[in-house]
Residue, then its C-alpha position, 0 to 999 in steps of 0.5 A: x464508459x463507467x462512472x469510475x473511468x469518467x472520474x479518473x479522466x476528469x481528475x487527470x485533466x483537472x490536475x493538469x489545468x490546476x497546475x498551469x493556472x496556479x503557477x501562472x496566477x502566483x507568478x503573476x502576483x509576484x510579478x515574474x509572469x505576464x498573463x498575456x504570455x503564460x508559462x505552459x511548456x515549462x510546466x510539463x515537468x511538474x505536471x509529469x511529477x504530479x501525475x506520478x506522485x498522485x498515481x502512487x497514492x491511488x489518487x486517480x482510482x475511483x475506489x480510493x476513499x478520498x473523504x478519509x483522513x488517511x487519503x488526505x495525509x497521503x495527498x499532502x505527503x505526495x504533493x510536498x514530495x512533488x514540490x521538493x522533487x521539482x525544486x531539486x530538478x529545477x535548481x540542482x540538475x537542469x542547466x541555468x536558463x530554465x523558465x521555472x528558475x525565476x523564483x523558488x517562492x513561486x514554485x513553493x507557494x504554487x504547490x502549497x496552494x495546490x494541496x488544498x485545491x486538488x484535494x478539495x475537488x477530489x472530495x467534491x467529485x467523490x461526494x457527488x459520485x457517492x450521492x448519485x451512485x445506485x447501490x452496487x453489488x459484487x456477485x460471488x459464486x462459490x460455496x456457502x463458507x467461501x461466500x461468508x469468508x469473502x463478505x467478511x474480508x470485504x467488510x475488513x477492507x471497507x468495500x462499499x459494494x453489497x455481496x450477493x451470495x450464490x451457488x450453482x451446486x445443490x446443497x442444504x445451506x446452514x447458518x455460517x458464522x451467524x448468517x441466515x441461510x436465506x442470504x444465499x440466492x439462485x445465480x440465474x435469478x441474481x444475474x437477471x435482477x442485478x445485472x445492471x448494478x453488478x461491479x464484478x462477478x467473483x468465481x471461487x475456484x473449484x473442481x465443479x464446472x459451471x452449468x452451460x447456461x450460467x457460463x454463457x451468461x457470465x461470458x455475455x456479461x463479461x464482454x458487456x463490461x461487467x468484469x469476471x474474476x477468479x477469487x485469486x485474481x480479484x484479491x490481486x487486483x482489488x486488495x493487492x495480495x496473494x491468497x494463501x489457499x492458492x499456494x503450492x510448491x509450483x506457485x513460484x513458476x508463474x510469471x513475475x518474481x523479477x526481483x528474485x529471478x532477474x539479477x539486473x533487478x536485484x542489483x539495481x535495488x541493491x544500488x538504490x538501497x546503498x545510496x539511500x541508506x547511506x544518505x539516510x544514515x548521514x541525515x539522521x545522525x544528528x538524532x542519535x545522541x538525543x535518542x540514545x540519551x533519552x533511552x539511557x536516562x529513562x532506565x539506565x539500560x542499553x541503548x541498542x536492541x539486538x536480536x537474531x532475525x531470518x534473512x534472505x535464503x534462510x540466512x540469519x543475521x542480527x538486527x539492530x534497533x533502538x531499544x524500546x522495551x525494558x531491558x528485562x522484557x521477557x514475556x509475550x513474543x508479540x507486542x500488545x496494545x498498551x504493552x507495559x513492557x514498552x518504555x515511555x521513550x520507546x512508545x514515542x520511538x515506535x509510533x514514529x518508527x524512529x526505533x528502526x533507524x539503526x537498521x540502516x546499518x543492516x541495509x548497508x552491510x547487505x543483511x536487509x533492504x530498505x523495502x521488503x518483507x518484515x525481518x522476523x525473529x528466528x524463533x518465530x520463523x521456526x514455528x511459522x514454517x511448521x504451521x503455514x505452508x509455503x511460508x519460506x517463500x518470503x525468504x526469496x528476497x532480503x527483508x526490509x525496514x518497511x514493506x507492502x505488508x507493513x503499510x497495508x496491515x496492522x501489527x501482527x500479534x498472532x498466527x492469523x495476522x501472520x498469515x494475512x501479512x504473508x499474503x501481502x508479502x507474497x504479492x510484493x515478491x511476485x509483482x515487485x517494481x520500483x513504482x510499487x517501492x515508491x508507493x510504499x515509501x509514501x505510505x510509510x511516510x504517512x505512518x511515521x508522520x501520524x504515529x501509526x506504529x506499535 
């Protein structure tokens, strides 16, 4: 069993034990629980909700950087969500007489205490894992150019493994992107020298067959516990995106795509959109007068911004947002860092994503979904479809207020950024699930609370 799997099992068990201990200790302190007869069975509900919420933020994944501020904020948001969900189910849905209905304060204080406790031992074990972990490697088998591109992507995604470059083809390597030719080694030598420290072997898809000896060694390593991936599969598993180089007009005929193919999934998503958008519209209504007044008082311009965007099945619609730029905002198509066109009020609205609240109306009338690919300006779409093959695939579903690309990649300000975001959008379209939607909601909450918007 690998160290990563051991860590996952340990965290699952510790979470269950922590929930039981903290609930009972706080209940005992408030005089509502007798430690001689501790509450256990009734805690199955909060434990199950806890497991789901922490799973959604990759809190049981050994590859998550649990020392980061980003993970800490997601952990906080997830456990507050568990608290609110537990209170809602306990007091609004479950009939009277349920054990946990003895005190709202016990439930509330228990989960507030669980936030630092569960985060604390995660950081402790993660630090221990890093301290005792030997240097780990990814072995990449492909062309020199693809090897360097893979290393650069690993650096962007903060992967801790060192990339070993190797190829079975005969070539005279030349420096690529500033890398010396000597970084490329022989695949047979690498498999012998680093076999015990390789986390994964990645094969760049090509028309060339592997030499029999290399192929046999890869099979042996794969069945001994060292996973071997094609580059496409590696990106889907580790980075949760679809590489554009693998796209073709027949790509859509693979497995998945439930939201685009199965009416039941599309209808369920639409029902949830209507309910949640209506609820959000009502709850956010008290903010409208204050936001509108702030926008108007700054420059006496219009409160709302409208622009034609591309919708599902290539049908355009007018999006509605709170205006964040000067009324005469002609200029660059993209918003740049510290863009002078953005007003002071607009900067706050963008950072907190409050400028997007009016899009709830677009969701209610059916132009958009709460979650999906970003709704792009029709003029940009026309350019993208000329320059990016298969860009039109993203219009198989309704665009969303937030989405997988928005929470995984920063604001796109050029064609390269648009291509990278498309990779995440296509992953969402292919692997849509309500669990993935829930994960996006949690990560969007992190963006809103900590001002990550532009």
